C-alpha positions as CSV (number, residue, x, y, z in Angstrom):
1,M,-27.9,9.3,17.8
2,N,-24.8,10.6,18.1
3,L,-23.5,13.5,15.4
4,V,-20.2,14.2,14.7
5,T,-19.1,17.0,11.8
6,I,-16.1,16.1,10.1
7,S,-13.9,18.3,7.6
8,G,-10.6,19.1,6.5
9,P,-8.5,20.8,2.9
10,P,-9.1,18.0,0.1
11,S,-7.0,15.0,0.3
12,S,-6.1,15.4,4.1
13,G,-7.6,11.7,4.9
14,K,-10.8,12.8,6.4
15,T,-12.3,9.6,4.9
16,A,-9.9,7.2,5.8
17,V,-8.9,8.2,9.2
18,T,-12.8,8.0,9.7
19,I,-13.6,4.3,8.2
20,K,-10.6,3.3,10.3
21,A,-12.0,4.4,13.6
22,A,-15.8,3.7,12.4
23,E,-14.1,0.5,11.8
24,N,-13.3,-0.2,15.6
25,L,-16.7,1.0,16.4
26,M,-18.5,-1.6,14.9
27,K,-16.3,-3.9,16.6
28,R,-17.6,-3.2,19.8
29,G,-21.1,-3.2,18.7
30,V,-21.5,0.4,17.5
31,K,-24.0,0.9,14.7
32,V,-22.1,3.6,12.5
33,G,-23.8,5.4,9.2
34,A,-22.2,8.4,6.9
35,V,-23.2,10.8,5.1
36,K,-20.6,12.5,2.4
37,F,-21.0,16.0,0.7
38,D,-19.2,17.3,-1.9
39,C,-19.1,19.5,-5.2
40,L,-18.9,17.9,-8.2
41,H,-18.4,14.3,-8.1
42,T,-17.2,11.9,-5.0
43,D,-15.8,8.0,-5.0
44,D,-15.9,8.3,-1.3
45,D,-19.3,6.4,-1.1
46,L,-18.4,3.6,-2.2
47,A,-14.8,3.4,0.2
48,Y,-17.7,3.4,3.2
49,E,-19.6,0.9,1.3
50,K,-17.3,-1.2,1.3
51,A,-16.0,-1.1,5.3
52,G,-19.5,-2.4,5.3
53,I,-21.0,1.1,6.7
54,P,-24.6,2.6,5.5
55,V,-23.8,6.4,3.5
56,K,-25.7,8.8,1.4
57,K,-23.7,11.6,-0.3
58,G,-25.2,15.1,-1.8
59,L,-23.6,16.1,-4.3
60,S,-23.8,20.6,-3.8
61,G,-23.3,21.6,-7.4
62,S,-23.0,24.9,-8.5
63,L,-24.1,25.5,-4.3
64,C,-21.7,25.9,-2.2
65,P,-21.0,22.6,-0.4
66,D,-21.4,24.0,3.5
67,H,-24.7,25.8,2.6
68,Y,-25.2,22.6,0.9
69,F,-24.7,21.1,4.1
70,V,-26.1,23.5,6.2
71,S,-29.8,23.6,4.0
72,N,-29.8,19.4,4.4
73,I,-28.3,18.1,7.7
74,E,-31.2,18.2,9.7
75,A,-32.6,16.1,6.9
76,V,-29.9,13.9,7.1
77,T,-30.1,13.4,11.0
78,D,-33.7,12.0,10.8
79,W,-32.3,9.6,8.1
80,G,-29.5,8.6,10.6
81,I,-32.2,8.5,13.8
82,K,-35.1,6.9,11.2
83,E,-32.5,4.0,10.1
84,G,-31.3,3.8,14.1
85,F,-27.5,4.1,14.1
86,D,-25.8,4.8,17.2
87,L,-23.4,7.1,15.5
88,L,-23.8,9.3,12.8
89,V,-20.7,11.5,10.6
90,S,-21.3,13.6,8.1
91,E,-17.9,14.3,6.0
92,S,-17.9,17.7,4.4
93,A,-16.5,18.4,1.4
94,G,-12.4,19.5,2.1
95,L,-12.1,23.1,-0.4
96,C,-11.6,26.8,0.9
97,N,-10.2,26.8,4.7
98,R,-13.2,29.8,5.4
99,C,-16.3,27.6,6.3
100,S,-16.8,26.1,9.3
101,P,-20.0,23.2,9.0
102,Y,-19.9,23.0,13.1
103,I,-23.0,23.2,14.6
104,K,-22.9,23.5,18.6
105,E,-23.2,21.5,20.9
106,I,-22.5,18.6,18.4
107,K,-18.8,17.3,18.1
108,A,-16.6,18.5,15.6
109,V,-13.2,17.3,14.1
110,C,-11.0,18.8,11.5
111,V,-8.3,16.6,9.4
112,I,-5.4,18.1,8.2
113,D,-1.9,16.7,7.3
114,N,1.5,17.1,7.7
115,L,2.4,17.9,4.0
116,S,0.2,20.7,3.8
117,G,3.0,23.3,4.8
118,I,4.5,24.2,7.9
119,N,2.2,28.1,8.1
120,T,-1.0,26.8,7.2
121,P,-2.6,25.7,10.0
122,K,-2.4,30.1,10.3
123,K,-4.8,29.9,6.5
124,I,-7.5,28.0,8.5
125,G,-10.2,30.2,9.9
126,P,-13.1,28.8,11.1
127,M,-12.5,25.1,10.0
128,L,-9.6,24.5,12.5
129,R,-10.2,27.1,15.0
130,M,-13.8,25.9,16.0
131,A,-12.8,22.3,16.2
132,D,-12.8,19.4,19.5
133,I,-10.7,17.6,18.0
134,V,-7.9,18.5,15.3
135,V,-6.3,14.9,13.9
136,I,-2.7,15.4,12.1
137,T,-2.3,12.9,9.3
138,K,0.6,11.7,7.1
139,G,2.8,11.5,9.9
140,D,4.8,9.0,9.1
141,I,5.5,11.1,5.4
142,V,7.4,13.7,7.9
143,S,10.5,13.9,10.3
144,Q,9.5,14.5,14.6
145,A,11.1,17.8,14.1
146,E,8.4,18.3,11.6
147,R,5.7,16.9,13.1
148,E,6.7,18.6,16.7
149,V,6.6,21.8,14.6
150,F,3.3,21.6,12.9
151,A,1.1,20.3,16.2
152,A,2.1,23.5,17.9
153,G,1.1,26.0,15.0
154,V,-2.3,23.5,15.4
155,Y,-2.0,24.5,19.3
156,A,-0.8,28.4,18.8
157,V,-4.1,28.7,17.0
158,N,-6.7,26.3,18.5
159,P,-5.3,25.8,21.9
160,G,-8.4,23.9,23.2
161,A,-8.7,21.4,20.8
162,I,-7.2,18.0,21.6
163,I,-5.2,16.9,18.9
164,M,-3.9,13.6,17.4
165,H,-1.6,12.1,15.3
166,I,-3.2,9.1,12.6
167,N,-2.3,6.9,10.2
168,G,-4.5,6.3,7.7
169,L,-3.5,3.3,6.0
170,T,-1.9,1.4,9.0
171,G,-5.4,2.7,11.1
172,Q,-2.5,4.0,13.4
173,G,-4.1,6.1,16.7
174,A,-7.8,5.2,14.9
175,Y,-8.8,2.9,18.5
176,E,-7.7,5.9,20.4
177,F,-9.6,8.9,17.9
178,S,-12.5,6.4,18.0
179,T,-13.3,6.3,21.5
180,L,-13.2,10.2,21.2
181,L,-15.9,10.0,18.6
182,Y,-18.4,8.3,20.5
183,D,-20.6,8.6,23.9
184,E,-23.1,6.7,25.2
185,K,-24.3,8.9,27.1
186,I,-25.3,11.6,24.4
187,K,-27.9,11.5,22.5
188,I,-30.2,14.1,19.9
189,D,-33.1,13.1,18.2
190,T,-33.4,16.6,16.3
191,L,-31.0,19.5,14.5
192,K,-33.7,22.1,14.8
193,G,-33.4,25.0,16.1
194,R,-29.8,24.0,17.0
195,K,-27.2,27.1,15.7
196,L,-23.9,27.0,14.4
197,R,-20.5,27.7,15.8
198,F,-19.7,30.5,13.6
199,S,-21.4,32.6,10.3
200,M,-20.9,30.9,7.1
201,P,-18.9,33.4,3.7
202,S,-21.1,35.6,3.5
203,A,-21.9,36.4,-0.7
204,L,-24.3,37.4,-3.1
205,C,-23.6,39.3,-6.0
206,S,-23.8,39.2,-9.2
207,Y,-21.2,36.2,-10.0
208,C,-23.0,34.1,-7.6
209,L,-26.5,34.4,-9.7
210,G,-24.3,33.4,-13.4
211,E,-22.6,36.3,-14.3
212,T,-19.8,35.3,-16.2
213,R,-18.1,38.7,-17.3
214,I,-15.6,41.2,-16.1
215,G,-15.6,44.9,-15.0
216,E,-17.1,46.9,-12.3
217,S,-19.6,47.7,-14.3
218,Y,-21.0,43.8,-14.4
219,Q,-20.1,43.6,-10.4
220,M,-22.8,44.1,-8.2
221,G,-23.9,42.8,-4.1
222,N,-21.8,41.8,-1.7
223,V,-18.1,42.6,-3.3
224,R,-15.3,43.0,-1.5
225,K,-11.9,45.3,-2.7
226,I,-8.2,44.7,-2.0
227,N,-6.6,48.2,-0.8
228,L,-3.5,48.3,-3.0
229,D,-2.7,52.0,-1.6
230,E,-1.4,50.0,1.1
231,K,2.1,48.5,1.9
232,A,2.8,45.4,2.1
């Protein structure tokens, strides 16, 4: 089975782009499954089901969704293999730009949109910098010049990635994207022992453990303080 991990900021079009690509693959006889990781609520699983794609969803609740992802991706992969999928797509929750739910030797896709701001590529960490493919959406809403400047910003951050423009509503560009998602020569039978491309954010402080009071006397563990003496 092929496994692909897809991440990106909130409302960037991850689900729409994935479904359009999956529909192209299914027309070619590829059996596609999906899993959606999110925090408190998601209806994306209904969109996958409507497209005829078997799907599972996992809600992390009070836990960091990407830590939740790492703790569950092995079981999800086993489920995909058991179901006989040719390709399993794992879509992460769209949250902070620091996280990087990517696995070494597993294809990684980052979806971002042209409306997020011209400096957005500089603000995104390993989620963008470690991706194999960067999909830029909502290009129909901005000018050609804005699309090119935004793409140049992405290239500056991740010059090794394949950069694609896809319309999640019409599906323009999704066929080309689908040809990069699935490779019948690649087969994985387990994720056990594999490693993340980059470490997860480190935090184990009093607020992680349920503290709600503000004040230095209530803070302990992994805490970082702002340097107010530094000049802006």
